[in-house]
C-alpha positions in Angstrom: 101.8 90.0 118.0 101.1 93.8 118.0 97.8 94.8 117.7 95.8 98.2 116.2 92.6 99.6 117.6 90.4 101.3 115.4 87.3 103.0 116.7 84.3 104.2 114.7 81.3 105.9 115.5 78.3 107.6 113.5 78.9 110.7 112.5 77.8 114.1 115.0 74.6 114.9 112.5 73.3 111.3 112.5 70.3 110.4 115.2 71.7 107.3 117.6 69.0 105.5 118.9 71.2 102.9 120.7 72.9 106.0 122.6 69.3 107.7 123.3 68.8 104.4 124.7 71.6 103.6 126.8 71.2 107.4 128.2 68.1 106.7 129.4 69.2 103.5 131.0 71.9 105.2 133.0 69.3 107.9 133.9 67.1 105.0 134.8 69.6 103.1 136.9 70.6 106.5 139.0 73.2 107.6 137.0 72.5 111.2 136.3 75.7 112.9 136.0 75.9 112.3 132.0 74.2 114.3 129.1 74.5 112.4 126.6 75.9 108.4 125.0 76.9 107.6 121.5 77.5 103.7 120.5 80.5 103.0 118.5 82.3 100.0 117.3 85.5 99.0 118.3 88.2 96.9 116.1 91.1 94.9 116.8 93.5 94.0 114.0 96.4 91.9 115.1 99.7 92.6 112.9 102.4 90.0 111.9 105.3 92.5 112.7 106.1 96.1 113.9 103.1 98.2 113.7 105.1 101.3 111.4 103.1 104.3 110.3 102.7 102.3 107.0 100.6 99.5 108.7 99.0 102.3 110.3 98.0 104.1 107.3 96.9 100.7 106.0 94.3 100.1 108.9 93.1 103.4 108.2 92.3 102.8 105.0 90.9 99.4 105.6 88.6 101.1 108.1 87.8 103.6 105.5 86.9 101.2 102.8 85.2 98.1 104.9 84.9 98.6 109.0 83.1 101.5 108.2 79.6 103.0 106.5 81.4 106.5 105.4 77.7 107.8 104.6 76.9 108.0 108.5 80.2 107.0 110.4 83.5 108.6 111.2 86.9 106.3 111.8 87.6 108.6 114.6 91.2 106.7 115.9 93.3 104.5 114.5 96.3 103.4 116.9 98.9 101.0 118.1 97.4 99.3 121.0 100.1 99.2 123.8 
């Protein structure tokens, strides 16, 4: 079985309170090298058969229509999982 990975992130102009909380926790734990954190979503879709360009295009369309909220999120990656 082949898999497709879809990554969705908040748009840059949208505040990310979860990312801010993560950054604060990192700093409290002594991880001071990081200046920003943003939290997104990752989806894995299993494909019965080969992952073709057509299948990737369909996955991107599904991500745009169902897996993301286009008002506040952007689909940043749709790729075959190795």
